[in-house]
PDB file of N, CA, C, O and CB in Angstrom:
ATOM      1  N   MET A   1     110.499  98.502 107.424  1.00  0.00           N
ATOM      2  CA  MET A   1     110.133  99.573 106.461  1.00  0.00           C
ATOM      3  C   MET A   1     108.967 100.272 107.087  1.00  0.00           C
ATOM      4  O   MET A   1     108.991 101.500 107.164  1.00  0.00           O
ATOM      5  CB  MET A   1     109.772  99.015 104.997  1.00  0.00           C
ATOM      6  N   PHE A   2     107.899  99.555 107.561  1.00  0.00           N
ATOM      7  CA  PHE A   2     106.805 100.224 108.251  1.00  0.00           C
ATOM      8  C   PHE A   2     107.269 101.058 109.438  1.00  0.00           C
ATOM      9  O   PHE A   2     106.698 102.118 109.691  1.00  0.00           O
ATOM     10  CB  PHE A   2     105.804  99.211 108.715  1.00  0.00           C
ATOM     11  N   SER A   3     108.205 100.651 110.115  1.00  0.00           N
ATOM     12  CA  SER A   3     108.492 101.284 111.413  1.00  0.00           C
ATOM     13  C   SER A   3     108.981 102.787 111.029  1.00  0.00           C
ATOM     14  O   SER A   3     108.886 103.681 111.870  1.00  0.00           O
ATOM     15  CB  SER A   3     109.669 100.397 112.287  1.00  0.00           C
ATOM     16  N   LYS A   4     109.452 103.009 109.866  1.00  0.00           N
ATOM     17  CA  LYS A   4     109.975 104.316 109.463  1.00  0.00           C
ATOM     18  C   LYS A   4     108.835 105.238 109.232  1.00  0.00           C
ATOM     19  O   LYS A   4     109.024 106.444 109.388  1.00  0.00           O
ATOM     20  CB  LYS A   4     110.849 104.222 108.210  1.00  0.00           C
ATOM     21  N   LEU A   5     107.695 104.801 108.884  1.00  0.00           N
ATOM     22  CA  LEU A   5     106.663 105.685 108.606  1.00  0.00           C
ATOM     23  C   LEU A   5     105.748 105.950 109.876  1.00  0.00           C
ATOM     24  O   LEU A   5     105.618 105.080 110.738  1.00  0.00           O
ATOM     25  CB  LEU A   5     105.874 105.133 107.449  1.00  0.00           C
ATOM     26  N   SER A   6     105.205 107.014 109.947  1.00  0.00           N
ATOM     27  CA  SER A   6     104.429 107.302 111.102  1.00  0.00           C
ATOM     28  C   SER A   6     103.033 106.770 110.802  1.00  0.00           C
ATOM     29  O   SER A   6     102.693 106.635 109.626  1.00  0.00           O
ATOM     30  CB  SER A   6     104.436 108.828 111.446  1.00  0.00           C
ATOM     31  N   PRO A   7     102.161 106.445 111.850  1.00  0.00           N
ATOM     32  CA  PRO A   7     100.950 105.912 111.605  1.00  0.00           C
ATOM     33  C   PRO A   7     100.021 106.968 110.753  1.00  0.00           C
ATOM     34  O   PRO A   7      99.131 106.547 110.015  1.00  0.00           O
ATOM     35  CB  PRO A   7     100.350 105.506 112.960  1.00  0.00           C
ATOM     36  N   LYS A   8     100.270 108.259 110.895  1.00  0.00           N
ATOM     37  CA  LYS A   8      99.530 109.164 110.034  1.00  0.00           C
ATOM     38  C   LYS A   8      99.737 108.990 108.595  1.00  0.00           C
ATOM     39  O   LYS A   8      98.814 109.004 107.780  1.00  0.00           O
ATOM     40  CB  LYS A   8      99.843 110.497 110.357  1.00  0.00           C
ATOM     41  N   TRP A   9     101.104 108.808 108.272  1.00  0.00           N
ATOM     42  CA  TRP A   9     101.528 108.643 106.817  1.00  0.00           C
ATOM     43  C   TRP A   9     101.057 107.283 106.362  1.00  0.00           C
ATOM     44  O   TRP A   9     100.672 107.156 105.200  1.00  0.00           O
ATOM     45  CB  TRP A   9     103.133 108.774 106.619  1.00  0.00           C
ATOM     46  N   MET A  10     101.057 106.333 107.128  1.00  0.00           N
ATOM     47  CA  MET A  10     100.535 105.044 106.721  1.00  0.00           C
ATOM     48  C   MET A  10      99.060 105.078 106.294  1.00  0.00           C
ATOM     49  O   MET A  10      98.678 104.507 105.273  1.00  0.00           O
ATOM     50  CB  MET A  10     100.708 104.072 107.838  1.00  0.00           C
ATOM     51  N   MET A  11      98.254 105.756 107.096  1.00  0.00           N
ATOM     52  CA  MET A  11      96.886 105.784 106.743  1.00  0.00           C
ATOM     53  C   MET A  11      96.711 106.760 105.385  1.00  0.00           C
ATOM     54  O   MET A  11      95.784 106.570 104.597  1.00  0.00           O
ATOM     55  CB  MET A  11      96.026 106.320 108.052  1.00  0.00           C
ATOM     56  N   ILE A  12      97.662 107.778 105.208  1.00  0.00           N
ATOM     57  CA  ILE A  12      97.363 108.638 104.056  1.00  0.00           C
ATOM     58  C   ILE A  12      97.790 107.742 102.881  1.00  0.00           C
ATOM     59  O   ILE A  12      96.972 107.609 101.970  1.00  0.00           O
ATOM     60  CB  ILE A  12      98.153 110.104 104.096  1.00  0.00           C
ATOM     61  N   ILE A  13      98.850 107.177 102.800  1.00  0.00           N
ATOM     62  CA  ILE A  13      99.334 106.272 101.803  1.00  0.00           C
ATOM     63  C   ILE A  13      98.170 105.180 101.511  1.00  0.00           C
ATOM     64  O   ILE A  13      97.760 104.964 100.370  1.00  0.00           O
ATOM     65  CB  ILE A  13     100.718 105.590 102.315  1.00  0.00           C
ATOM     66  N   GLY A  14      97.713 104.557 102.590  1.00  0.00           N
ATOM     67  CA  GLY A  14      96.631 103.566 102.438  1.00  0.00           C
ATOM     68  C   GLY A  14      95.572 104.069 101.744  1.00  0.00           C
ATOM     69  O   GLY A  14      95.166 103.411 100.787  1.00  0.00           O
ATOM     70  N   VAL A  15      94.956 105.258 102.067  1.00  0.00           N
ATOM     71  CA  VAL A  15      93.690 105.818 101.431  1.00  0.00           C
ATOM     72  C   VAL A  15      94.037 106.150  99.990  1.00  0.00           C
ATOM     73  O   VAL A  15      93.246 105.919  99.076  1.00  0.00           O
ATOM     74  CB  VAL A  15      93.129 107.149 102.206  1.00  0.00           C
ATOM     75  N   ALA A  16      95.236 106.696  99.802  1.00  0.00           N
ATOM     76  CA  ALA A  16      95.600 107.002  98.341  1.00  0.00           C
ATOM     77  C   ALA A  16      95.606 105.732  97.414  1.00  0.00           C
ATOM     78  O   ALA A  16      95.152 105.747  96.270  1.00  0.00           O
ATOM     79  CB  ALA A  16      97.051 107.670  98.282  1.00  0.00           C
ATOM     80  N   LEU A  17      96.209 104.542  98.069  1.00  0.00           N
ATOM     81  CA  LEU A  17      96.181 103.435  97.185  1.00  0.00           C
ATOM     82  C   LEU A  17      94.799 102.957  97.076  1.00  0.00           C
ATOM     83  O   LEU A  17      94.480 102.518  95.971  1.00  0.00           O
ATOM     84  CB  LEU A  17      97.088 102.354  97.626  1.00  0.00           C
ATOM     85  N   MET A  18      93.922 102.955  97.999  1.00  0.00           N
ATOM     86  CA  MET A  18      92.678 102.491  97.880  1.00  0.00           C
ATOM     87  C   MET A  18      91.811 103.305  96.783  1.00  0.00           C
ATOM     88  O   MET A  18      90.998 102.774  96.027  1.00  0.00           O
ATOM     89  CB  MET A  18      92.086 102.522  99.230  1.00  0.00           C
ATOM     90  N   LEU A  19      92.113 104.645  96.822  1.00  0.00           N
ATOM     91  CA  LEU A  19      91.471 105.485  95.830  1.00  0.00           C
ATOM     92  C   LEU A  19      91.996 105.218  94.297  1.00  0.00           C
ATOM     93  O   LEU A  19      91.326 105.358  93.274  1.00  0.00           O
ATOM     94  CB  LEU A  19      91.727 106.982  96.252  1.00  0.00           C
ATOM     95  N   LEU A  20      93.229 104.841  94.388  1.00  0.00           N
ATOM     96  CA  LEU A  20      93.800 104.437  92.984  1.00  0.00           C
ATOM     97  C   LEU A  20      93.164 103.145  92.600  1.00  0.00           C
ATOM     98  O   LEU A  20      92.891 102.902  91.424  1.00  0.00           O
ATOM     99  CB  LEU A  20      95.435 104.258  92.974  1.00  0.00           C
ATOM    100  N   GLY A  21      92.925 102.322  93.563  1.00  0.00           N
ATOM    101  CA  GLY A  21      92.339 100.998  93.222  1.00  0.00           C
ATOM    102  C   GLY A  21      90.841 101.158  92.824  1.00  0.00           C
ATOM    103  O   GLY A  21      90.292 100.223  92.240  1.00  0.00           O
ATOM    104  N   VAL A  22      90.140 102.324  93.118  1.00  0.00           N
ATOM    105  CA  VAL A  22      88.899 102.503  92.658  1.00  0.00           C
ATOM    106  C   VAL A  22      88.709 103.327  91.375  1.00  0.00           C
ATOM    107  O   VAL A  22      87.803 103.174  90.557  1.00  0.00           O
ATOM    108  CB  VAL A  22      88.210 103.037  93.667  1.00  0.00           C
ATOM    109  N   ILE A  23      89.700 104.219  91.329  1.00  0.00           N
ATOM    110  CA  ILE A  23      89.687 105.164  90.227  1.00  0.00           C
ATOM    111  C   ILE A  23      90.208 104.329  88.842  1.00  0.00           C
ATOM    112  O   ILE A  23      89.633 104.551  87.777  1.00  0.00           O
ATOM    113  CB  ILE A  23      90.697 106.496  90.631  1.00  0.00           C
ATOM    114  N   LEU A  24      91.181 103.483  88.903  1.00  0.00           N
ATOM    115  CA  LEU A  24      91.553 102.801  87.806  1.00  0.00           C
ATOM    116  C   LEU A  24      90.645 101.903  87.171  1.00  0.00           C
ATOM    117  O   LEU A  24      90.722 101.803  85.947  1.00  0.00           O
ATOM    118  CB  LEU A  24      92.577 102.182  88.081  1.00  0.00           C
ATOM    119  N   PRO A  25      89.710 101.162  87.859  1.00  0.00           N
ATOM    120  CA  PRO A  25      88.608 100.302  87.246  1.00  0.00           C
ATOM    121  C   PRO A  25      87.500 101.240  86.731  1.00  0.00           C
ATOM    122  O   PRO A  25      86.824 100.938  85.747  1.00  0.00           O
ATOM    123  CB  PRO A  25      87.988  99.240  88.334  1.00  0.00           C
ATOM    124  N   TRP A  26      87.337 102.332  87.387  1.00  0.00           N
ATOM    125  CA  TRP A  26      86.285 103.203  86.875  1.00  0.00           C
ATOM    126  C   TRP A  26      86.557 103.715  85.516  1.00  0.00           C
ATOM    127  O   TRP A  26      85.690 103.790  84.646  1.00  0.00           O
ATOM    128  CB  TRP A  26      86.077 104.335  87.772  1.00  0.00           C
ATOM    129  N   LEU A  27      87.955 104.113  85.341  1.00  0.00           N
ATOM    130  CA  LEU A  27      88.321 104.552  84.078  1.00  0.00           C
ATOM    131  C   LEU A  27      88.378 103.511  82.999  1.00  0.00           C
ATOM    132  O   LEU A  27      88.300 103.765  81.797  1.00  0.00           O
ATOM    133  CB  LEU A  27      89.541 105.177  84.180  1.00  0.00           C
ATOM    134  N   MET A  28      88.513 102.376  83.501  1.00  0.00           N
ATOM    135  CA  MET A  28      88.477 101.151  82.467  1.00  0.00           C
ATOM    136  C   MET A  28      87.082 100.992  82.060  1.00  0.00           C
ATOM    137  O   MET A  28      86.812 100.763  80.881  1.00  0.00           O
ATOM    138  CB  MET A  28      89.017  99.710  83.092  1.00  0.00           C
ATOM    139  N   VAL A  29      86.112 101.106  83.024  1.00  0.00           N
ATOM    140  CA  VAL A  29      84.623 100.982  82.636  1.00  0.00           C
ATOM    141  C   VAL A  29      84.123 102.025  81.743  1.00  0.00           C
ATOM    142  O   VAL A  29      83.315 101.832  80.835  1.00  0.00           O
ATOM    143  CB  VAL A  29      83.749 101.009  83.840  1.00  0.00           C
ATOM    144  N   LEU A  30      84.665 103.166  82.066  1.00  0.00           N
ATOM    145  CA  LEU A  30      84.313 104.298  81.060  1.00  0.00           C
ATOM    146  C   LEU A  30      85.082 104.319  79.853  1.00  0.00           C
ATOM    147  O   LEU A  30      84.918 105.250  79.065  1.00  0.00           O
ATOM    148  CB  LEU A  30      84.482 105.627  81.653  1.00  0.00           C
ATOM    149  N   GLN A  31      85.995 103.299  79.587  1.00  0.00           N
ATOM    150  CA  GLN A  31      86.761 103.072  78.477  1.00  0.00           C
ATOM    151  C   GLN A  31      87.664 104.327  78.154  1.00  0.00           C
ATOM    152  O   GLN A  31      87.875 104.623  76.978  1.00  0.00           O
ATOM    153  CB  GLN A  31      85.853 102.706  77.340  1.00  0.00           C
ATOM    154  N   LEU A  32      88.187 105.047  79.165  1.00  0.00           N
ATOM    155  CA  LEU A  32      89.062 106.154  79.026  1.00  0.00           C
ATOM    156  C   LEU A  32      90.525 105.475  79.046  1.00  0.00           C
ATOM    157  O   LEU A  32      91.494 106.032  78.531  1.00  0.00           O
ATOM    158  CB  LEU A  32      88.809 107.279  80.226  1.00  0.00           C
ATOM    159  N   VAL A  33      90.591 104.345  79.624  1.00  0.00           N
ATOM    160  CA  VAL A  33      91.926 103.643  79.719  1.00  0.00           C
ATOM    161  C   VAL A  33      91.614 102.246  79.131  1.00  0.00           C
ATOM    162  O   VAL A  33      90.535 101.697  79.348  1.00  0.00           O
ATOM    163  CB  VAL A  33      92.536 103.559  81.306  1.00  0.00           C
ATOM    164  N   GLN A  34      92.489 101.747  78.458  1.00  0.00           N
ATOM    165  CA  GLN A  34      92.261 100.247  77.797  1.00  0.00           C
ATOM    166  C   GLN A  34      92.621  99.357  79.000  1.00  0.00           C
ATOM    167  O   GLN A  34      93.583  99.533  79.748  1.00  0.00           O
ATOM    168  CB  GLN A  34      93.333  99.854  76.339  1.00  0.00           C
ATOM    169  N   SER A  35      91.654  98.323  79.079  1.00  0.00           N
ATOM    170  CA  SER A  35      91.740  97.378  80.173  1.00  0.00           C
ATOM    171  C   SER A  35      92.686  96.346  79.835  1.00  0.00           C
ATOM    172  O   SER A  35      92.418  95.563  78.923  1.00  0.00           O
ATOM    173  CB  SER A  35      90.431  96.780  80.508  1.00  0.00           C
ATOM    174  N   THR A  36      93.872  96.257  80.540  1.00  0.00           N
ATOM    175  CA  THR A  36      94.853  95.039  80.232  1.00  0.00           C
ATOM    176  C   THR A  36      94.881  94.300  81.577  1.00  0.00           C
ATOM    177  O   THR A  36      94.451  94.730  82.648  1.00  0.00           O
ATOM    178  CB  THR A  36      96.481  95.520  79.732  1.00  0.00           C
ATOM    179  N   PHE A  37      95.447  93.145  81.344  1.00  0.00           N
ATOM    180  CA  PHE A  37      95.648  92.326  82.542  1.00  0.00           C
ATOM    181  C   PHE A  37      96.514  92.749  83.632  1.00  0.00           C
ATOM    182  O   PHE A  37      96.278  92.452  84.803  1.00  0.00           O
ATOM    183  CB  PHE A  37      96.109  91.156  82.171  1.00  0.00           C
ATOM    184  N   PHE A  38      97.593  93.494  83.230  1.00  0.00           N
ATOM    185  CA  PHE A  38      98.354  94.246  84.195  1.00  0.00           C
ATOM    186  C   PHE A  38      97.742  95.379  84.892  1.00  0.00           C
ATOM    187  O   PHE A  38      97.878  95.583  86.099  1.00  0.00           O
ATOM    188  CB  PHE A  38      99.449  94.714  83.596  1.00  0.00           C
ATOM    189  N   LEU A  39      97.082  96.089  84.111  1.00  0.00           N
ATOM    190  CA  LEU A  39      96.281  97.281  84.892  1.00  0.00           C
ATOM    191  C   LEU A  39      95.257  96.714  85.714  1.00  0.00           C
ATOM    192  O   LEU A  39      95.016  97.300  86.769  1.00  0.00           O
ATOM    193  CB  LEU A  39      95.551  98.347  83.916  1.00  0.00           C
ATOM    194  N   VAL A  40      94.597  95.664  85.423  1.00  0.00           N
ATOM    195  CA  VAL A  40      93.564  95.061  86.339  1.00  0.00           C
ATOM    196  C   VAL A  40      94.247  94.516  87.498  1.00  0.00           C
ATOM    197  O   VAL A  40      93.694  94.670  88.587  1.00  0.00           O
ATOM    198  CB  VAL A  40      92.725  93.952  85.666  1.00  0.00           C
ATOM    199  N   PHE A  41      95.430  93.864  87.442  1.00  0.00           N
ATOM    200  CA  PHE A  41      96.185  93.280  88.538  1.00  0.00           C
ATOM    201  C   PHE A  41      96.598  94.370  89.362  1.00  0.00           C
ATOM    202  O   PHE A  41      96.313  94.385  90.560  1.00  0.00           O
ATOM    203  CB  PHE A  41      97.368  92.458  88.094  1.00  0.00           C
ATOM    204  N   LEU A  42      97.323  95.391  88.750  1.00  0.00           N
ATOM    205  CA  LEU A  42      97.654  96.578  89.441  1.00  0.00           C
ATOM    206  C   LEU A  42      96.615  97.190  90.301  1.00  0.00           C
ATOM    207  O   LEU A  42      96.856  97.476  91.474  1.00  0.00           O
ATOM    208  CB  LEU A  42      98.056  97.507  88.531  1.00  0.00           C
ATOM    209  N   SER A  43      95.503  97.388  89.765  1.00  0.00           N
ATOM    210  CA  SER A  43      94.296  98.034  90.467  1.00  0.00           C
ATOM    211  C   SER A  43      93.985  97.217  91.717  1.00  0.00           C
ATOM    212  O   SER A  43      93.853  97.728  92.830  1.00  0.00           O
ATOM    213  CB  SER A  43      92.973  98.090  89.499  1.00  0.00           C
ATOM    214  N   HIS A  44      93.879  95.942  91.466  1.00  0.00           N
ATOM    215  CA  HIS A  44      93.541  95.005  92.549  1.00  0.00           C
ATOM    216  C   HIS A  44      94.627  95.107  93.671  1.00  0.00           C
ATOM    217  O   HIS A  44      94.283  95.198  94.850  1.00  0.00           O
ATOM    218  CB  HIS A  44      93.438  93.512  91.984  1.00  0.00           C
ATOM    219  N   ALA A  45      95.851  95.092  93.320  1.00  0.00           N
ATOM    220  CA  ALA A  45      96.966  95.127  94.273  1.00  0.00           C
ATOM    221  C   ALA A  45      97.022  96.507  95.021  1.00  0.00           C
ATOM    222  O   ALA A  45      97.393  96.543  96.194  1.00  0.00           O
ATOM    223  CB  ALA A  45      98.321  94.856  93.515  1.00  0.00           C
ATOM    224  N   CYS A  46      96.701  97.500  94.429  1.00  0.00           N
ATOM    225  CA  CYS A  46      96.594  98.738  95.096  1.00  0.00           C
ATOM    226  C   CYS A  46      95.475  98.806  96.087  1.00  0.00           C
ATOM    227  O   CYS A  46      95.691  99.396  97.145  1.00  0.00           O
ATOM    228  CB  CYS A  46      96.449  99.777  94.136  1.00  0.00           C
ATOM    229  N   SER A  47      94.278  98.259  95.860  1.00  0.00           N
ATOM    230  CA  SER A  47      93.202  98.235  96.715  1.00  0.00           C
ATOM    231  C   SER A  47      93.612  97.381  98.041  1.00  0.00           C
ATOM    232  O   SER A  47      93.449  97.810  99.183  1.00  0.00           O
ATOM    233  CB  SER A  47      91.961  97.648  95.942  1.00  0.00           C
ATOM    234  N   VAL A  48      94.156  96.135  97.730  1.00  0.00           N
ATOM    235  CA  VAL A  48      94.470  95.332  98.863  1.00  0.00           C
ATOM    236  C   VAL A  48      95.700  95.958  99.720  1.00  0.00           C
ATOM    237  O   VAL A  48      95.645  95.964 100.950  1.00  0.00           O
ATOM    238  CB  VAL A  48      94.799  93.883  98.352  1.00  0.00           C
ATOM    239  N   ALA A  49      96.697  96.430  99.086  1.00  0.00           N
ATOM    240  CA  ALA A  49      97.768  97.116  99.818  1.00  0.00           C
ATOM    241  C   ALA A  49      97.304  98.284 100.477  1.00  0.00           C
ATOM    242  O   ALA A  49      97.812  98.538 101.569  1.00  0.00           O
ATOM    243  CB  ALA A  49      98.863  97.484  98.963  1.00  0.00           C
ATOM    244  N   GLY A  50      96.400  99.074 100.004  1.00  0.00           N
ATOM    245  CA  GLY A  50      95.861 100.164 100.673  1.00  0.00           C
ATOM    246  C   GLY A  50      95.133  99.820 101.923  1.00  0.00           C
ATOM    247  O   GLY A  50      95.270 100.515 102.930  1.00  0.00           O
ATOM    248  N   VAL A  51      94.354  98.758 101.894  1.00  0.00           N
ATOM    249  CA  VAL A  51      93.536  98.344 102.950  1.00  0.00           C
ATOM    250  C   VAL A  51      94.492  97.783 104.111  1.00  0.00           C
ATOM    251  O   VAL A  51      94.259  98.017 105.297  1.00  0.00           O
ATOM    252  CB  VAL A  51      92.490  97.270 102.423  1.00  0.00           C
ATOM    253  N   ILE A  52      95.534  97.060 103.694  1.00  0.00           N
ATOM    254  CA  ILE A  52      96.499  96.582 104.723  1.00  0.00           C
ATOM    255  C   ILE A  52      97.257  97.695 105.280  1.00  0.00           C
ATOM    256  O   ILE A  52      97.372  97.736 106.505  1.00  0.00           O
ATOM    257  CB  ILE A  52      97.459  95.568 104.170  1.00  0.00           C
ATOM    258  N   LEU A  53      97.785  98.593 104.573  1.00  0.00           N
ATOM    259  CA  LEU A  53      98.499  99.738 104.926  1.00  0.00           C
ATOM    260  C   LEU A  53      97.722 100.670 105.825  1.00  0.00           C
ATOM    261  O   LEU A  53      98.244 101.165 106.824  1.00  0.00           O
ATOM    262  CB  LEU A  53      98.916 100.416 103.734  1.00  0.00           C
ATOM    263  N   GLY A  54      96.513 100.902 105.477  1.00  0.00           N
ATOM    264  CA  GLY A  54      95.512 101.634 106.297  1.00  0.00           C
ATOM    265  C   GLY A  54      95.182 100.988 107.646  1.00  0.00           C
ATOM    266  O   GLY A  54      95.061 101.664 108.667  1.00  0.00           O
ATOM    267  N   PHE A  55      95.040  99.648 107.616  1.00  0.00           N
ATOM    268  CA  PHE A  55      94.766  99.002 108.897  1.00  0.00           C
ATOM    269  C   PHE A  55      96.019  98.954 109.698  1.00  0.00           C
ATOM    270  O   PHE A  55      95.891  99.106 110.913  1.00  0.00           O
ATOM    271  CB  PHE A  55      94.200  97.597 108.712  1.00  0.00           C
ATOM    272  N   LEU A  56      97.297  98.754 109.174  1.00  0.00           N
ATOM    273  CA  LEU A  56      98.399  98.804 110.088  1.00  0.00           C
ATOM    274  C   LEU A  56      98.548 100.271 110.693  1.00  0.00           C
ATOM    275  O   LEU A  56      98.826 100.394 111.886  1.00  0.00           O
ATOM    276  CB  LEU A  56      99.709  98.348 109.342  1.00  0.00           C
ATOM    277  N   GLY A  57      98.385 101.256 109.967  1.00  0.00           N
ATOM    278  CA  GLY A  57      98.351 102.560 110.500  1.00  0.00           C
ATOM    279  C   GLY A  57      97.360 102.745 111.650  1.00  0.00           C
ATOM    280  O   GLY A  57      97.747 103.230 112.714  1.00  0.00           O
ATOM    281  N   LEU A  58      96.203 102.403 111.480  1.00  0.00           N
ATOM    282  CA  LEU A  58      95.121 102.347 112.514  1.00  0.00           C
ATOM    283  C   LEU A  58      95.671 101.573 113.753  1.00  0.00           C
ATOM    284  O   LEU A  58      95.560 102.038 114.888  1.00  0.00           O
ATOM    285  CB  LEU A  58      93.782 101.619 111.925  1.00  0.00           C
ATOM    286  N   VAL A  59      96.208 100.500 113.521  1.00  0.00           N
ATOM    287  CA  VAL A  59      96.600  99.626 114.650  1.00  0.00           C
ATOM    288  C   VAL A  59      97.803 100.371 115.434  1.00  0.00           C
ATOM    289  O   VAL A  59      97.876 100.321 116.662  1.00  0.00           O
ATOM    290  CB  VAL A  59      97.060  98.115 114.086  1.00  0.00           C
ATOM    291  N   SER A  60      98.654 100.998 114.712  1.00  0.00           N
ATOM    292  CA  SER A  60      99.735 101.726 115.261  1.00  0.00           C
ATOM    293  C   SER A  60      99.178 102.811 116.221  1.00  0.00           C
ATOM    294  O   SER A  60      99.559 102.994 117.378  1.00  0.00           O
ATOM    295  CB  SER A  60     100.589 102.336 114.134  1.00  0.00           C
ATOM    296  N   ILE A  61      98.199 103.514 115.546  1.00  0.00           N
ATOM    297  CA  ILE A  61      97.742 104.738 116.343  1.00  0.00           C
ATOM    298  C   ILE A  61      97.065 104.224 117.722  1.00  0.00           C
ATOM    299  O   ILE A  61      97.279 104.792 118.793  1.00  0.00           O
ATOM    300  CB  ILE A  61      96.626 105.659 115.429  1.00  0.00           C
ATOM    301  N   VAL A  62      96.217 103.079 117.586  1.00  0.00           N
ATOM    302  CA  VAL A  62      95.708 102.597 118.826  1.00  0.00           C
ATOM    303  C   VAL A  62      96.681 102.068 119.868  1.00  0.00           C
ATOM    304  O   VAL A  62      96.419 102.190 121.064  1.00  0.00           O
ATOM    305  CB  VAL A  62      94.805 101.597 118.536  1.00  0.00           C
ATOM    306  N   ARG A  63      97.834 101.465 119.432  1.00  0.00           N
ATOM    307  CA  ARG A  63      98.873 101.108 120.235  1.00  0.00           C
ATOM    308  C   ARG A  63      99.572 102.263 120.877  1.00  0.00           C
ATOM    309  O   ARG A  63      99.921 102.194 122.056  1.00  0.00           O
ATOM    310  CB  ARG A  63      99.759 100.342 119.498  1.00  0.00           C
ATOM    311  N   VAL A  64      99.775 103.260 120.186  1.00  0.00           N
ATOM    312  CA  VAL A  64     100.469 104.423 120.753  1.00  0.00           C
ATOM    313  C   VAL A  64      99.449 105.119 121.718  1.00  0.00           C
ATOM    314  O   VAL A  64      99.924 105.701 122.694  1.00  0.00           O
ATOM    315  CB  VAL A  64     100.991 105.434 119.581  1.00  0.00           C
ATOM    316  N   GLY A  65      98.218 105.116 121.554  1.00  0.00           N
ATOM    317  CA  GLY A  65      97.300 105.664 122.420  1.00  0.00           C
ATOM    318  C   GLY A  65      97.224 104.824 123.678  1.00  0.00           C
ATOM    319  O   GLY A  65      97.225 105.425 124.752  1.00  0.00           O
ATOM    320  N   ARG A  66      97.161 103.577 123.668  1.00  0.00           N
ATOM    321  CA  ARG A  66      97.150 102.655 124.743  1.00  0.00           C
ATOM    322  C   ARG A  66      98.528 102.810 125.682  1.00  0.00           C
ATOM    323  O   ARG A  66      98.510 102.884 126.911  1.00  0.00           O
ATOM    324  CB  ARG A  66      97.001 101.178 124.106  1.00  0.00           C
ATOM    325  N   ASN A  67      99.600 102.840 124.930  1.00  0.00           N
ATOM    326  CA  ASN A  67     100.820 103.096 125.655  1.00  0.00           C
ATOM    327  C   ASN A  67     100.854 104.410 126.500  1.00  0.00           C
ATOM    328  O   ASN A  67     101.384 104.474 127.609  1.00  0.00           O
ATOM    329  CB  ASN A  67     101.924 103.115 124.681  1.00  0.00           C
ATOM    330  N   SER A  68     100.277 105.386 125.911  1.00  0.00           N
ATOM    331  CA  SER A  68     100.346 106.797 126.644  1.00  0.00           C
ATOM    332  C   SER A  68      99.392 106.586 127.727  1.00  0.00           C
ATOM    333  O   SER A  68      99.725 106.954 128.854  1.00  0.00           O
ATOM    334  CB  SER A  68      99.921 108.165 125.699  1.00  0.00           C
ATOM    335  N   GLU A  69      98.165 106.005 127.532  1.00  0.00           N
ATOM    336  CA  GLU A  69      97.226 105.776 128.608  1.00  0.00           C
ATOM    337  C   GLU A  69      97.828 105.006 129.819  1.00  0.00           C
ATOM    338  O   GLU A  69      97.597 105.367 130.973  1.00  0.00           O
ATOM    339  CB  GLU A  69      96.046 105.021 128.063  1.00  0.00           C
ATOM    340  N   SER A  70      98.604 103.937 129.520  1.00  0.00           N
ATOM    341  CA  SER A  70      99.068 103.180 130.591  1.00  0.00           C
ATOM    342  C   SER A  70     100.146 103.828 131.340  1.00  0.00           C
ATOM    343  O   SER A  70     100.310 103.522 132.521  1.00  0.00           O
ATOM    344  CB  SER A  70      99.484 101.930 130.145  1.00  0.00           C
ATOM    345  N   LYS A  71     100.978 104.788 130.708  1.00  0.00           N
ATOM    346  CA  LYS A  71     101.975 105.609 131.332  1.00  0.00           C
ATOM    347  C   LYS A  71     101.292 106.689 132.234  1.00  0.00           C
ATOM    348  O   LYS A  71     101.732 107.019 133.336  1.00  0.00           O
ATOM    349  CB  LYS A  71     102.870 106.264 130.245  1.00  0.00           C
ATOM    350  N   GLU A  72     100.291 107.149 131.711  1.00  0.00           N
ATOM    351  CA  GLU A  72      99.633 108.197 132.577  1.00  0.00           C
ATOM    352  C   GLU A  72      98.989 107.541 133.900  1.00  0.00           C
ATOM    353  O   GLU A  72      99.008 108.100 134.997  1.00  0.00           O
ATOM    354  CB  GLU A  72      98.468 108.963 131.709  1.00  0.00           C
ATOM    355  N   LYS A  73      98.503 106.467 133.686  1.00  0.00           N
ATOM    356  CA  LYS A  73      97.974 105.672 134.919  1.00  0.00           C
ATOM    357  C   LYS A  73      99.007 105.310 136.008  1.00  0.00           C
ATOM    358  O   LYS A  73      98.805 105.384 137.220  1.00  0.00           O
ATOM    359  CB  LYS A  73      97.360 104.337 134.439  1.00  0.00           C
ATOM    360  N   GLY A  74     100.174 104.899 135.386  1.00  0.00           N
ATOM    361  CA  GLY A  74     101.307 104.616 136.196  1.00  0.00           C
ATOM    362  C   GLY A  74     101.905 105.819 136.829  1.00  0.00           C
ATOM    363  O   GLY A  74     102.509 105.632 137.885  1.00  0.00           O
ATOM    364  N   ASN A  75     101.830 107.096 136.324  1.00  0.00           N
ATOM    365  CA  ASN A  75     102.226 108.208 136.973  1.00  0.00           C
ATOM    366  C   ASN A  75     101.406 108.703 138.107  1.00  0.00           C
ATOM    367  O   ASN A  75     101.885 109.336 139.047  1.00  0.00           O
ATOM    368  CB  ASN A  75     102.348 109.144 136.083  1.00  0.00           C
ATOM    369  N   ARG A  76     100.149 108.390 137.985  1.00  0.00           N
ATOM    370  CA  ARG A  76      98.996 108.833 139.062  1.00  0.00           C
ATOM    371  C   ARG A  76      99.242 108.132 140.240  1.00  0.00           C
ATOM    372  O   ARG A  76      99.193 108.729 141.316  1.00  0.00           O
ATOM    373  CB  ARG A  76      97.465 108.516 138.630  1.00  0.00           C
ATOM    374  N   THR A  77      99.527 106.821 140.171  1.00  0.00           N
ATOM    375  CA  THR A  77      99.578 106.047 141.527  1.00  0.00           C
ATOM    376  C   THR A  77     100.734 106.105 142.130  1.00  0.00           C
ATOM    377  O   THR A  77     100.897 105.533 143.208  1.00  0.00           O
ATOM    378  CB  THR A  77      99.299 104.681 141.448  1.00  0.00           C
TER     379      THR A  77
END
């Protein structure tokens, strides 16, 4: 599943999930949204999934960069 997403989109989706994981508890604290067990669990799951997805996107970008650097060095010699 992750191989179909570009690293850029992985990071964008990861940031969106992390923001959702921050905004939902904030709305619960302000009592604009009623706090339920499901909503608290969903908020935490969004935060964790966002961090993981963002990290995987970052690792993919670094891997692509290293592969292009090694190909450039191989072409020079």
